[in-house]
N, C-alpha and C positions, 0 to 999 in steps of 0.2 A: 873779401865775402860779403862783405852789403856791396860793393859793385857787382856782382855777382846776381846779390840777390834784387839789385834795381834793373839790371837788363833782363832778368826773367819778368819781372814785371813789367817791362816795354813789351817782351815781346807776347807776352798773353795778351799784352791788350790792341799792339798790331794785331794779332792772329784774330781777337773778337771782332774787331771793327774787319780785319778781310772776311770773316765768315759771315757776319751780318750784311755788309755790302753782296757778295756773291748768293746768301740765303735770299733777300728780299727783291736782286734781280731773276732769279730764275723763277721764284712766285710771283712775281709781277709779270716775267714772259708765257710762265705756264698759264696764266687767268687770261691774257690778253690772245693768246693760241685756241682756247677755248671758249670765249665767251666773246670775241669779235664776229661780224659776220663775216662771210666767204669773202665778199668782194671789197671789204675795210683792208683783208690781213691782205689779198692779192697787191692792194694799192701796197703797202709796207714791207710784205716782202711776197715775192714776183713766182717764188717755186711753193708759196702754200697753194696756188691755184691749181695745178696737177697732182700735187702730192699728199691729199687729205688726211690720209691712212699715215702716213711718216708725220704728218704735223698733230695729231692726236696724240699718237706714242709720243714722239718728242713733248707734248707739252704734260703728258701723266710723268715721263723722266724726271722731267724738269721740276718741276711740283719735289716730287719723291723725294731727289735730293738736295733740293732748295729747303726741306724739311727738316733732311735727313744730318743736313750743316750744321744746323742750329738747333733743334731739341735734345739731342743728346749732352750737348756740350750744358744746357742748360740746365736738366736733369740730373746732369755726370752718373747713370746707371751705366753705360759702358762711352769709355770718349771715343775707343777704338768704329762705332759708328761713323763718327765726323769723319775717319779718317775713311770709311769703305766710300763713305759720300762722295769725296774728295777725290779718292780715284774715280770712281765712277764718271763726277764732273771731270775728270780729265779723258777719260776714255769717249763722251758725247764729245767732248770738242774734238779732241782728233778726228772722230768720225765728223762731224755737223763742216771741216774743212777740207777734209778729202772730199765731203758732197758737196762742196760750193768750188773746189776746183776743178771737179769733174765734169761740172755747168757753165763753168767760162767767166765765173762768181770771183777769181781771187781776190778781188779789192774789199769781199764782206768779207774776211778772216780776220780782220784784223781783233774784232771781241774777240773771236771763241781762240784768238791768241791770247791775249790779255785773261782771261777767264781762268785758260790753262796753266800759266804761267799763276796767278792766284791762288789754285789746286794746289797746286805743286809747295807753294809756302804753307799751306795749309798742311799738308801732309809733313812734310818736313819739320815744321815748328812742331806740331800735336805727338809728331812722332818720338824728338828731341824731350819734349816734360816729360815722357814717361821714365 
């Protein structure tokens, strides 16, 4: 019983750390996409030069998912929103991976896969806690 409680506390801490990392990364990425000049963005992410609309859409989605991963867990009104945000992140990372593969940028999907795996961990961990 004591070992199970400790394991649950450890899992909760790992989930919080994961959610904070994902949230800050996504919110930071959203601000970069929204507030850097097109020239600066094109240097960092070459695909942005010809896809301004997609850039703005992904920035807004990044921001919403980043807030959705963290805020509901802090307020505790509905933990399900964090889980739904993590599912949204899985979909976003799958779409981003496909986008980069189709553009011949397969070497750029490492971070997408990493975020996808972290999101799956959040989904698993938050669903098993119920």
